[in-house]
NUNU-446109 format. One record per residue: residue number from 1; x, y, z of N, C-alpha, C, CB in turn. Coordinates in nm, 4 decimals, padded with zeros to 6 digits. Glycine has a CB too. Example, Ala and Ser with C-alpha at 12.3 -4.5 7.8 and 13.67 -1.06 7.14 Angstrom:
! residues 2
   num         nx         ny         nz        cax        cay        caz         cx         cy         cz        cbx        cby        cbz
     1    01.3190   -00.5690    00.7800    01.2300   -00.4500    00.7800    01.3200   -00.3300    00.7800    01.1308   -00.4473    00.9046
     2    01.2850   -00.2250    00.7080    01.3670   -00.1060    00.7140    01.2900    00.0030    00.7870    01.4084   -00.0598    00.5725
! end
This chain:
! residues 98
   num         nx         ny         nz        cax        cay        caz         cx         cy         cz        cbx        cby        cbz
     1   -02.2478    14.6678    07.0563   -02.2107    14.6529    06.9186   -02.2917    14.7508    06.8369   -02.2316    14.5089    06.8704
     2   -02.2328    14.8658    06.8064   -02.2991    14.9668    06.7295   -02.2378    14.9824    06.5902   -02.2948    15.0970    06.8033
     3   -02.3118    15.0488    06.5070   -02.2626    15.0754    06.3722   -02.1642    15.1909    06.3796   -02.3796    15.1075    06.2737
     4   -02.0432    15.1683    06.3328   -01.9403    15.2716    06.3382   -01.9025    15.3112    06.1956   -01.8152    15.2221    06.4174
     5   -01.9981    15.3578    06.1176   -01.9741    15.4015    05.9805   -01.9096    15.5402    05.9832   -02.1069    15.4033    05.8982
     6   -01.8719    15.5907    05.8656   -01.8118    15.7248    05.8599   -01.9066    15.8320    05.9135   -01.7718    15.7587    05.7159
     7   -02.0358    15.8318    05.8707   -02.1245    15.9345    05.9265   -02.1427    15.9264    06.0774   -02.2580    15.9250    05.8615
     8   -02.1421    15.8035    06.1316   -02.1581    15.7874    06.2756   -02.0301    15.8341    06.3465   -02.1905    15.6390    06.3115
     9   -01.9140    15.7981    06.2929   -01.7882    15.8296    06.3550   -01.7516    15.9790    06.3418   -01.6800    15.7439    06.2946
    10   -01.7793    16.0392    06.2275   -01.7337    16.1759    06.2028   -01.8459    16.2762    06.1812   -01.6445    16.1775    06.0843
    11   -01.9669    16.2296    06.1660   -02.0785    16.3161    06.1316   -02.0913    16.3252    05.9810   -02.0609    16.4557    06.1930
    12   -02.2098    16.3541    05.9323   -02.2305    16.3541    05.7875   -02.1514    16.4604    05.7116   -02.3748    16.3726    05.7592
    13   -02.1278    16.5716    05.7757   -02.0568    16.6803    05.7037   -01.9113    16.6431    05.6752   -02.0616    16.8114    05.7858
    14   -01.8422    16.5874    05.7735   -01.7036    16.5437    05.7558   -01.6984    16.4187    05.6727   -01.6358    16.5200    05.8902
    15   -01.7899    16.3272    05.6923   -01.7913    16.1993    05.6196   -01.8030    16.2182    05.4711   -01.9043    16.1127    05.6675
    16   -01.8832    16.3143    05.4272   -01.8998    16.3346    05.2843   -01.7681    16.3778    05.2194   -02.0086    16.4387    05.2580
    17   -01.6908    16.4605    05.2899   -01.5616    16.5043    05.2350   -01.4589    16.3929    05.2392   -01.5091    16.6254    05.3115
    18   -01.4603    16.3079    05.3400   -01.3709    16.1930    05.3445   -01.4020    16.1010    05.2274   -01.3841    16.1173    05.4791
    19   -01.5294    16.0765    05.2044   -01.5717    15.9867    05.0958   -01.5272    16.0412    04.9606   -01.7250    15.9677    05.0974
    20   -01.5571    16.1658    04.9349   -01.5230    16.2275    04.8068   -01.3716    16.2290    04.7853   -01.5790    16.3705    04.7998
    21   -01.2981    16.2674    04.8875   -01.1528    16.2735    04.8765   -01.0911    16.1353    04.8527   -01.0939    16.3354    05.0023
    22   -01.1410    16.0357    04.9217   -01.0899    15.9014    04.9047   -01.1110    15.8508    04.7620   -01.1562    15.8079    05.0037
    23   -01.2312    15.8704    04.7101   -01.2628    15.8242    04.5745   -01.1770    15.8994    04.4726   -01.4140    15.8438    04.5434
    24   -01.1753    16.0307    04.4817   -01.1066    16.1117    04.3811   -00.9552    16.0963    04.3859   -01.1426    16.2567    04.3989
    25   -00.8950    16.1052    04.5029   -00.7503    16.0969    04.5156   -00.7009    15.9595    04.4672   -00.7074    16.1219    04.6624
    26   -00.7715    15.8551    04.5032   -00.7303    15.7199    04.4613   -00.7314    15.7069    04.3113   -00.8213    15.6139    04.5225
    27   -00.8420    15.7501    04.2477   -00.8517    15.7380    04.1028   -00.7514    15.8264    04.0284   -00.9913    15.7720    04.0586
    28   -00.7277    15.9450    04.0805   -00.6303    16.0354    04.0177   -00.4890    15.9770    04.0309   -00.6370    16.1775    04.0826
    29   -00.4593    15.9158    04.1459   -00.3298    15.8526    04.1656   -00.3122    15.7336    04.0703   -00.3145    15.8071    04.3116
    30   -00.4181    15.6569    04.0471   -00.4098    15.5440    03.9563   -00.3897    15.5959    03.8124   -00.5382    15.4555    03.9668
    31   -00.4578    15.7007    03.7733   -00.4410    15.7587    03.6406   -00.2967    15.8081    03.6225   -00.5416    15.8748    03.6190
    32   -00.2407    15.8711    03.7259   -00.1010    15.9151    03.7191   -00.0051    15.7973    03.7095   -00.0664    15.9997    03.8409
    33   -00.0323    15.6916    03.7853    00.0487    15.5702    03.7767    00.0457    15.5104    03.6379    00.0013    15.4680    03.8773
    34   -00.0719    15.5061    03.5779   -00.0830    15.4515    03.4416   -00.0027    15.5350    03.3430   -00.2304    15.4456    03.3974
    35   -00.0100    15.6667    03.3584    00.0586    15.7553    03.2662    00.2092    15.7529    03.2850    00.0078    15.8952    03.2825
    36    00.2535    15.7649    03.4100    00.3951    15.7797    03.4388    00.4649    15.6460    03.4612    00.4135    15.8672    03.5594
    37    00.4026    15.5624    03.5419    00.4671    15.4365    03.5796    00.4560    15.3277    03.4752    00.4093    15.3870    03.7065
    38    00.3445    15.3222    03.4041    00.3206    15.2163    03.3047    00.3299    15.2671    03.1639    00.1857    15.1537    03.3256
    39    00.3397    15.3976    03.1448    00.3437    15.4620    03.0120    00.2251    15.4238    02.9261    00.4721    15.4254    02.9394
    40    00.1106    15.4112    02.9909   -00.0166    15.3832    02.9226   -00.0967    15.5135    02.9226   -00.0975    15.2649    02.9934
    41   -00.0509    15.6089    02.8418   -00.1099    15.7411    02.8424   -00.2539    15.7418    02.7884   -00.0239    15.8350    02.7613
    42   -00.2824    15.6561    02.6940   -00.4214    15.6528    02.6391   -00.5165    15.6044    02.7477   -00.4313    15.5588    02.5117
    43   -00.4800    15.4986    02.8166   -00.5667    15.4474    02.9242   -00.5780    15.5517    03.0363   -00.5111    15.3124    02.9808
    44   -00.4675    15.6205    03.0661   -00.4707    15.7231    03.1715   -00.5656    15.8363    03.1305   -00.3272    15.7792    03.1988
    45   -00.5635    15.8744    03.0034   -00.6544    15.9783    02.9558   -00.7998    15.9342    02.9632   -00.6196    16.0170    02.8135
    46   -00.8248    15.8096    02.9263   -00.9606    15.7563    02.9337   -01.0067    15.7526    03.0805   -00.9674    15.6139    02.8701
    47   -00.9210    15.7079    03.1704   -00.9556    15.7052    03.3114   -00.9808    15.8465    03.3643   -00.8447    15.6373    03.3917
    48   -00.9031    15.9421    03.3234   -00.9227    16.0800    03.3662   -01.0577    16.1301    03.3155   -00.8077    16.1707    03.3152
    49   -01.0910    16.0968    03.1899   -01.2224    16.1353    03.1347   -01.3374    16.0709    03.2096   -01.2310    16.0977    02.9878
    50   -01.3153    15.9545    03.2685   -01.4181    15.8873    03.3479   -01.4268    15.9413    03.4896   -01.3914    15.7391    03.3522
    51   -01.3212    16.0050    03.5355   -01.3181    16.0652    03.6694   -01.3978    16.1986    03.6690   -01.1689    16.0895    03.7153
    52   -01.3867    16.2727    03.5663   -01.4481    16.4065    03.5597   -01.5997    16.4063    03.5816   -01.4179    16.4690    03.4259
    53   -01.6758    16.3168    03.5179   -01.8196    16.3168    03.5487   -01.8514    16.2783    03.6930   -01.8909    16.2224    03.4559
    54   -01.7681    16.1942    03.7521   -01.7896    16.1576    03.8923   -01.7746    16.2804    03.9817   -01.6906    16.0470    03.9359
    55   -01.6752    16.3633    03.9550   -01.6536    16.4833    04.0324   -01.7694    16.5797    04.0116   -01.5207    16.5489    03.9944
    56   -01.8192    16.5901    03.8897   -01.9334    16.6724    03.8590   -02.0556    16.6292    03.9426   -01.9646    16.6650    03.7090
    57   -02.0822    16.4978    03.9407   -02.1982    16.4480    04.0161   -02.1797    16.4559    04.1667   -02.2269    16.3056    03.9775
    58   -02.0563    16.4501    04.2139   -02.0314    16.4699    04.3558   -02.0728    16.6099    04.3991   -01.8842    16.4460    04.3879
    59   -02.0360    16.7071    04.3189   -02.0673    16.8466    04.3547   -02.2139    16.8817    04.3238   -01.9735    16.9429    04.2790
    60   -02.2740    16.8137    04.2299   -02.4143    16.8412    04.1971   -02.5091    16.7774    04.2994   -02.4470    16.7897    04.0559
    61   -02.4794    16.6520    04.3381   -02.5731    16.5768    04.4210   -02.5211    16.5471    04.5627   -02.6068    16.4477    04.3525
    62   -02.4016    16.4902    04.5695   -02.3560    16.4338    04.6956   -02.3161    16.5411    04.7981   -02.2390    16.3416    04.6703
    63   -02.2351    16.6379    04.7559   -02.1872    16.7410    04.8498   -02.2988    16.8251    04.9081   -02.0887    16.8313    04.7811
    64   -02.3963    16.8724    04.8265   -02.5010    16.9560    04.8858   -02.5842    16.8849    04.9943   -02.5930    17.0044    04.7770
    65   -02.6212    16.7579    04.9673   -02.7033    16.6859    05.0629   -02.6835    16.5350    05.0441   -02.8526    16.7245    05.0468
    66   -02.5826    16.4771    05.1091   -02.5513    16.3367    05.0851   -02.6625    16.2406    05.1284   -02.4245    16.3012    05.1565
    67   -02.7382    16.2789    05.2300   -02.8428    16.1870    05.2786   -02.9588    16.1838    05.1809   -02.8927    16.2289    05.4193
    68   -03.0009    16.2992    05.1363   -03.1148    16.3118    05.0439   -03.0795    16.2603    04.9026   -03.1604    16.4597    05.0361
    69   -02.9578    16.2874    04.8586   -02.9222    16.2613    04.7188   -02.8306    16.1418    04.6965   -02.8576    16.3810    04.6622
    70   -02.8147    16.0576    04.7972   -02.7224    15.9457    04.7851   -02.7568    15.8545    04.6684   -02.7211    15.8663    04.9127
    71   -02.8815    15.8166    04.6548   -02.9222    15.7252    04.5468   -02.9055    15.7922    04.4108   -03.0691    15.6798    04.5661
    72   -02.9442    15.9176    04.4018   -02.9268    15.9918    04.2746   -02.7793    15.9971    04.2369   -02.9842    16.1368    04.2860
    73   -02.6941    16.0264    04.3356   -02.5506    16.0318    04.3094   -02.4973    15.8967    04.2632   -02.4757    16.0775    04.4342
    74   -02.5298    15.7925    04.3382   -02.4813    15.6593    04.3055   -02.5274    15.6112    04.1659   -02.5280    15.5614    04.4118
    75   -02.6525    15.6412    04.1337   -02.7070    15.5995    04.0039   -02.6340    15.6691    03.8885   -02.8582    15.6302    03.9971
    76   -02.5905    15.7894    03.9097   -02.5261    15.8656    03.8017   -02.3739    15.8434    03.7983   -02.5564    16.0154    03.8183
    77   -02.3112    15.8361    03.9115   -02.1653    15.8313    03.9158   -02.1066    15.6900    03.9114   -02.1178    15.8997    04.0390
    78   -02.1801    15.5934    03.9634   -02.1301    15.4564    03.9752   -02.0864    15.3963    03.8433   -02.2347    15.3696    04.0359
    79   -02.1620    15.4145    03.7345   -02.1147    15.3565    03.6067   -01.9765    15.4064    03.5642   -02.2142    15.3879    03.4968
    80   -01.9482    15.5325    03.5906   -01.8177    15.5884    03.5545   -01.7081    15.5248    03.6396   -01.8171    15.7423    03.5720
    81   -01.7352    15.4998    03.7680   -01.6390    15.4337    03.8528   -01.6128    15.2905    03.8051   -01.6876    15.4339    03.9969
    82   -01.7169    15.2197    03.7691   -01.7027    15.0801    03.7251   -01.6253    15.0765    03.5923   -01.8437    15.0117    03.7092
    83   -01.6570    15.1629    03.4993   -01.5814    15.1668    03.3748   -01.4370    15.2095    03.3963   -01.6480    15.2603    03.2770
    84   -01.4144    15.2903    03.5001   -01.2790    15.3265    03.5378   -01.2012    15.2075    03.5873   -01.2807    15.4333    03.6429
    85   -01.2647    15.1244    03.6651   -01.1991    14.9989    03.7125   -01.1694    14.9096    03.5958   -01.2878    14.9232    03.8150
    86   -01.2623    14.8979    03.5032   -01.2421    14.8159    03.3826   -01.1239    14.8725    03.2998   -01.3739    14.8121    03.2957
    87   -01.1205    15.0016    03.2826   -01.0117    15.0657    03.2063   -00.8785    15.0385    03.2735   -01.0348    15.2185    03.1937
    88   -00.8721    15.0483    03.4051   -00.7478    15.0227    03.4767   -00.7038    14.8753    03.4581   -00.7653    15.0560    03.6275
    89   -00.7994    14.7855    03.4696   -00.7662    14.6424    03.4493   -00.7160    14.6146    03.3092   -00.8881    14.5550    03.4769
    90   -00.7786    14.6735    03.2111   -00.7333    14.6590    03.0723   -00.5933    14.7153    03.0534   -00.8304    14.7287    02.9770
    91   -00.5670    14.8301    03.1123   -00.4351    14.8931    03.1017   -00.3257    14.8063    03.1646   -00.4371    15.0308    03.1685
    92   -00.3521    14.7529    03.2810   -00.2539    14.6676    03.3489   -00.2324    14.5405    03.2661   -00.3013    14.6319    03.4943
    93   -00.3417    14.4832    03.2189   -00.3310    14.3610    03.1341   -00.2541    14.3874    03.0069   -00.4700    14.3073    03.0983
    94   -00.2799    14.5035    02.9462   -00.2126    14.5389    02.8195   -00.0617    14.5558    02.8432   -00.2734    14.6707    02.7593
    95   -00.0253    14.6234    02.9482    00.1191    14.6487    02.9712    00.1885    14.5208    03.0186    00.1396    14.7627    03.0766
    96    00.1172    14.4310    03.0841    00.1774    14.3028    03.1243    00.1944    14.2091    03.0046    00.0908    14.2346    03.2320
    97    00.1098    14.2244    02.9027    00.1141    14.1357    02.7873    00.2336    14.1707    02.6971   -00.0182    14.1445    02.7080
    98    00.2833    14.2930    02.7086    00.3932    14.3352    02.6226    00.5230    14.2848    02.6709    00.3989    14.4823    02.6119
! end
């Protein structure tokens, strides 16, 4: 029974790109869904604005050295992810209320 995390399964170099791609592609897809599918363009714009700092911190901290800078990256990027989740929830609730 071993730990089969992304870094163990793919190595840290590949794992960092899988992680970044998963986070970014999912959030961009949700922003597109809000804009096109739900016609909540304001919420989509806010979500996009919350995605951009995450991408910045990924390239500043996580991509260069994910092992050394993991905590720095999480401390800076995590609040934007959480507010993005909140924004998405508010957008879905708003469009369901109408």
